[in-house]
C-alpha positions, 0 to 999 in steps of 0.5 A: 453359246455366244462364244461358239457363235463368234468362234463360227463367224471367225471361222466363216471369215477366215474361209472367205479370206482363204478363198479370196486368196486362192482366187488371186493365185489361180488367176496366175498374175496380172490380167494383161498376161491373158492378152498374150497367152503365147508368144506374139507372131506378126509382121513389122514394117521396120526391116523392109521399110524403115520409117517410110511404110505406107498404107498400100504396103501395110495392106498388102502385108495384111492380105498376104498374112491372111492368105498364107500365114493366119492359119499358122498362128501369125496374126499381128500387122505392126506399123513401125516408127515414125508413122506421123512424119510426112517426109521421112527417109530411108537409111536413117531418119529425117531430122533436118526438117520433119514434117509432123502430124500432131493434134491440139493436145500434143499426140501424133497422128498418121501422115496423111500423104502416107495414110490417106484413110486417116483423113478427117481425124479418123487416125488409124481406125480405118486401117485398124478395121481393114486388118480386123476385117481379115481376122488380124490384129493391129499394132503400131510403134511409138517413142516414149515421152512427149513430142519436142514440138509439143513442148515448143508449142505450149500444147495443153494435155487432155484431161489436165490443167497442165501443158506439155512444158509443165511435165518434160525434162531434157534429161534422159532424151533418146540418144538416136532420134530426138523427136520426144522429151522424157516425161517426169513421173509425178508431175501433174499431167504426166500420167494424164498425157499417157492416159490421152495417148492410149485413149486415143489408141484404143479408139483406133482399135489398136491391139499391139504397141511397141514402145521404143527407148523404154527399156529400163525406164521404170517410171515411164514403163509404170505410167504406160502400164497404167494408161493401158490398163485404163484405156478400156482395150486390151493392148499388148505392150512390147518394149525396146531396145535391150536395156533390161537385164535378167535381174529386172525379171520381177518388175518386167513381168508385172508391166509388160508382155515383151521385152527386147533382149538386144539391140536392133538384130540384122541379117549377119552371122556375127549378130546371129552368133551373138544371140546364143549368149544373150538368149542363154541369159534370159533362158527360162525367165519368160512365162505365159504372158511375158516374154523375152524377145530376141527382136525381129526375124530379118528374113525374106526381102528386106532393106527396100527403104530400111535403116540398113543396106540395099533391097535384098533377100536376107543376107543369112544363108539357108543354113543360118536361117534354119539356125535362127528359127530353131533358136528362137523356137527352142527359146520361145521368142515372140516372132516378128517377121521383118520382110516384105510378105508378098515378096516371099519365096517358097523357102522363105514361106516354108521356113515360117509355116512349119507346124511342128517348129511353130509348136515348139515356139508357141508351147514349150516350156523349161527352155535352156541351154544344155551345153556349149562346147567348142562352138557346138551348142544344144538347147532343150524345152519341154512339151507340156502336153505329152512330156516329150523333150525337144532338143535344138542342135547348133554348129556355130563353127566358123569353118569356111571356104571361098568359092568363086567370090562367095562364102560357102560353109562346108565343114560338118560336125557330129554332135552328141546328146546324152539322154541322162542330161535330159533326165532320160534313160533307155530307148526313145524314138526321135522325129526331125521337126524341120523334115518331119522324118522319123529318124528311128529309135535311139538308146542312151544317146543321140547323135546328128551331123550338123553343117557349119552355121546349120542347126537341127530341131527334134522331138524326143518321144 
């Protein structure tokens, strides 16, 4: 009888362990994956305002998003780099005599001349409250590391007996902006400094953080991950620029929600054409809650006070803009719009509010390049709900003519996709997702004529 009882208890213990194991598996990975169930969509101030955006401009873009974009899934408003510098400039950074706003614990605060609601120690909370009041989410940019000025001032670290100079190294300092020093993981006070940052950001109501110069910095990525997980608020994390490689995917999915696949992406055809190869290398490696990121969308009115170029509507032709949106959608990239939203024209608004195209970006799976032959490219993805196939066709040929000092892309080419490449047979109905037009039924293959630098995006039922 005793042996039977022992065997029964052992069986119960085994069942309990198996149940616990199943529960962990059913969770589907780290909790923070649930904070970004689809690729994040939002606005970022970088492409139009560089390091100089001010509070009223952020609010104006939030107002526009609430009125025109929120119902289509756009939700993040992100203040980009150097919001803590009072006298920054367009066309680069003021590194000669920057005026920093920093607290007694070495944490940057919003520059009051640019963000007046941050006065009296309120930080970004009032601006965050304004954005949240519109049913949107608030994000900021930050540089990895600890401020150089904090090290020079022997600043104490909140929650530690260490000071700033105890946790830094000049090794690995950012090459293009010298505001910060690298934090040495494992030093007493190192984790506490990152903890103090994210406790502050959580108190501001932060929903999203873009951490720059962090790609490939595994030790600092792990410190940031731990700090976010312990700050008491779900904060989606994006890292940049493109220092990571596909072979690092296991590490990335355990630590971040988004990671840049390239350096800064701007509004010119060579940069866009390069995205085909870059995104191909990452195709299929993202998942629910963790996404390779093709970088911002340099669309609409950009360059107002930016790093590159004069104020302008995007340098992409309309055909190139369809190419960009189609490629990012069929890849499943996060979408961060870079233009000044209130300056949008009708075409730009229509481009970013096409429900069918956004559905491809947000919900499709199994993204991959189908073929690339002589600059004619096809991508495919699946609709997990219906089993339908999505297909994007691209003509990246550089055929062009010069007419009245303007570059005009006129040549068109027929592109054919055979259904057996998609695992399909027989006859299928096809819909053009950009126009909404039902194109009819096709048997065994599908052919469309695509203009140079142009694209088409289709659903195969």
